[in-house]
KOLBAKOL-373040 format. One record per residue (C-alpha): residue in three letters; x negated, y, z negated. Coordinates in pm, whole numbers, plus 50000, padded with zeros to 5 digits. Layout:
BEGIN
ALAXYZ...
//
This chain:
BEGIN
MET061957140009179ILE062587165309503GLY065847182409380ILE064467190309064ALA061307207109256ARG063687223809454PHE064987238209202ALA062267246909060LEU061097265609379ALA064467284209386GLY063937295509006LEU060437306409121LEU062057327609416ALA064757343809204ILE062587352508961MET059937370009245ALA063167387809367MET063697401109031GLY060217414609028THR060417426209326ALA063767445309290ARG062137461408977ALA059357472709200ASP061417486609443ASP063597505009107MET060437524509086LEU060417562209166LYS057507567809376ALA055827606909284LYS052277622809392ILE050707644609164GLY047957665109289VAL045547671209031LEU041707683008961ARG039227658508794LEU038607685208461SER039527675508124SER042187703008156SER044797670408269ALA043697649008044PRO047337637607957VAL048117630108330PHE045157606108293ILE046517592208008ALA049517588208133GLN048477573108401ASP045727549908266LYS047987538307976GLY050807528708162TYR053087558608038PHE053977568808375ARG055387531508509GLU056967523408160ALA058937554408248GLY059807540408553LEU057537557208797ASP055307546809051VAL052167576509033GLU049627585609228LEU047247608209164LYS045637629909430PHE042637647009351PHE041657684809469ASP038357711009463ALA040647742209377ALA043417748209207GLN045417772009493PRO045467742609721ILE047337721809493ALA049987745809467VAL050077750109856ALA050257708209863THR053517708709602THR055577735709825SER055117719910112GLY055667683510022ASP052137665809996VAL052477658309621ASP055287662609406PHE054377678909122GLY050897697009062VAL048787705208748THR046357728408726ALA045387768208639PHE047817794908735THR046717815709003ALA047877846509212GLY048747821409518LEU050557800809293TYR052177831609147ASN052947841209501LEU054677808009593ALA056537808709287GLY057637842709347LYS059087832509716GLY060847806109528THR058947774509664LEU057467765609310LYS058547763108985VAL056967760508678ILE058567725908459GLY055797723108154GLY052547738408012MET049127720108036SER045927735907920ARG045327769107744GLU041697789407688LYS041707786907287ALA038887793407033GLY037297765406943TYR038107744407304PRO035277746407520LEU036587748107872ILE035617773508111GLY032197794108038TYR030617822008191PHE026977811808312ALA024437828008423SER021367827308681ASN018257824308571ASN016807854408744ALA019677876608600TYR019147862508283ALA015967871608228ALA016397902808393GLY019037911808085LEU022697894208155LYS022717874707808THR026987881907705PRO029697879007886LYS029887918207839ASP026657923408061LEU028557909308355ALA029387944508442GLY027987954108823LYS026687920308829ARG027727894509129VAL030157867509000ALA030617841309203VAL034887828309122THR036557794709351GLN039137825409465VAL040487858909488GLY042897859509206SER042157825709081SER042137819708667PHE038297827008673HIS039097860608814TYR041797865108592SER039487857708266LEU037287880808400GLY039937910508404LEU040807903008022LEU036897904107948ALA036907941208130ASP039727949507921LYS038257937707634TYR034747954807661GLY036067987207828PHE034217980108155LYS036257984208528LEU036267950508684ALA036147971109038ASP032207974608904VAL032147931608913LYS031197919709256ILE033767891909316VAL032487865209494PRO034827840709609LEU033507805009712GLN036607783909724SER035447757409508LEU033617744909219SER030467730609418ASN029897759909572ALA030277780809300ALA027597760409100ALA024797755109400ALA025427792809451LEU024387799209101LYS021347773009104GLY020107790009474GLU020317825009263THR022767842409526VAL024787850809258ASP024187869208895ALA027037842808748ALA029567822808768LEU032587812008572LEU032837774908571PRO034267744108353ILE031897728608123SER031867697908336THR030837716008624ALA028217734908432ARG026777710108222LYS024517694708492LEU023357730108630MET022067735708245ASP020937699808175GLU018417707308493GLY017217741808382GLY020057759108684ALA021797777008469LYS022087799408141PHE025157795307909LEU026567829107827GLY029817821607642TRP033637806907664VAL036617820407815GLY038467806007519ASP036257823407198GLU036557857807418THR040157856807583PRO042557825107500TRP045247822407733GLN047617801307885LEU045587782808193GLY047517757008319ALA051147742108355VAL053137715408530PHE055037730308861ALA057327712609116SER059337722809417PRO062837733109429LYS063067697409663THR061587677509355LEU063677694909106THR066687682309256ASN065627649509124LYS066137655608756VAL066077618108685LEU062147615708831VAL061117652508654THR062667643108310LYS060857604608322LEU057727624808453LEU057737651408174GLY058457625707933ALA055457605008031LEU053197633007979ALA055007644307675LYS053847611507485ALA050317615707612ASP049897652907542ARG051207643807210GLU048307611507175TYR045937635207318HIS046457660207043ASP046217636606754VAL043617614306844ILE041017639107016LEU041577677406935ALA042657669106592ALA039387653306524MET037417678906687LYS034637699806516ASP032737730306670GLY034117723406970VAL032887686806987ALA034947653406943PRO033577623606821ILE033477592406938ASN034497565806720ASP037197536606736LYS039987557206743THR038967581906999LYS036717561907237PRO039607545007430LEU040777580007506LEU037307597007564GLU036727566807808ILE039667574008023ILE039017610708043ALA035517601908175LYS036927576408415TYR038687602108583THR036557636008574ASN033647609908677LEU031507616208355PRO029857599508094VAL031417600707764GLU028707617207607GLN029727647207823VAL033427645307762VAL033237648907401GLY032287687507421ASN034847692407718CYS038527686107557ALA040277715107659TYR043487728007410ILE046837712407534ASP049767718907331PRO050837686307145ASP054547691307307GLY054037703507624LYS054637742707563LEU054237768607775ASP053167805407628VAL055707822007845LYS055097854407720ASN051197852007825VAL052657839508172ASP054147871108198ASN051727893408124GLN049487872108367ILE051957879808639LYS052207919208561TRP048127918708556LEU047977903008874GLN050507925809051GLU048987957008922GLN045947945109118GLY047817936509422PHE046817901209400ALA050467889209343ASP053707903409512LYS055757924209313GLY059487918809233PHE059437889008986ASP058497881608645ALA057977845608464ASN062057843208453ALA062287839008784ILE059877810008808ILE060197793308567ALA062917759108554LYS064057765808239ASP065797735208212PHE062777720008130VAL060207744808021LYS059757742907611ALA058687779307578ASP056097787407325
//
């Protein structure tokens, strides 16, 4: 009996050792991300175990603005960043400290994501549509941010000068929302997930969606050159994200109607995952599902246009274009 017990114990220890070895074989990775639906595939891949199935032990690190994610990726605080393009990100990439490795969210008509919102006083005074923003005080997170670029596209579309808009950089989404509610700005560009609470409380008025006004490639996946030397790690991460991209597109985006996803047996599990990571109820997530290419493709032409615009405005350094900042071994171009 003692011999059998010893044999069983030895077998148990061997199994435990194998489990430990497998855990040790997992490649660790930190991903910098915002708590926004524009990063839905990241949340799906994490929650449904797609990263782990690919052999990755992923830790998500959350930020409150896009630019700090780019800085953290450059410094090595995170291995990958998933967020919107900004002038600061482009400047880092132009210096060779970052590379774009895949596409993520896009501003696209019919998919509510970032909106233009007016303060109650400004709305009452005549600020009724996005084209009325000329001459107004508009809150954004940072100068050269995706919100700033969206305003630039809007100015080009309606023929007013961006210089006539008083840009108020407030460093975070929460600060911009507070300024709008407090009437210290006339308007703000905010993701619907941030603005919805304001509107529900009667603290702001909706003017329009960026995707309906000026569609463009908003977000991407990027990494530092040091991370890119580990091609196995990058390939595994992009493979897991591709699986989540396709599922998110085919289950949620394909079912959307008039900018809203239905809640049913098929969509609810994914909507609940997005709700979990964005700290929103499912009933709000359904109207906040950003468009993401099902194959994770990147609109390289639009990225090049963004760089040129930012360079013309003096927000981005000159001397580089989209080709210089894209890791061609990994990017699927649209």
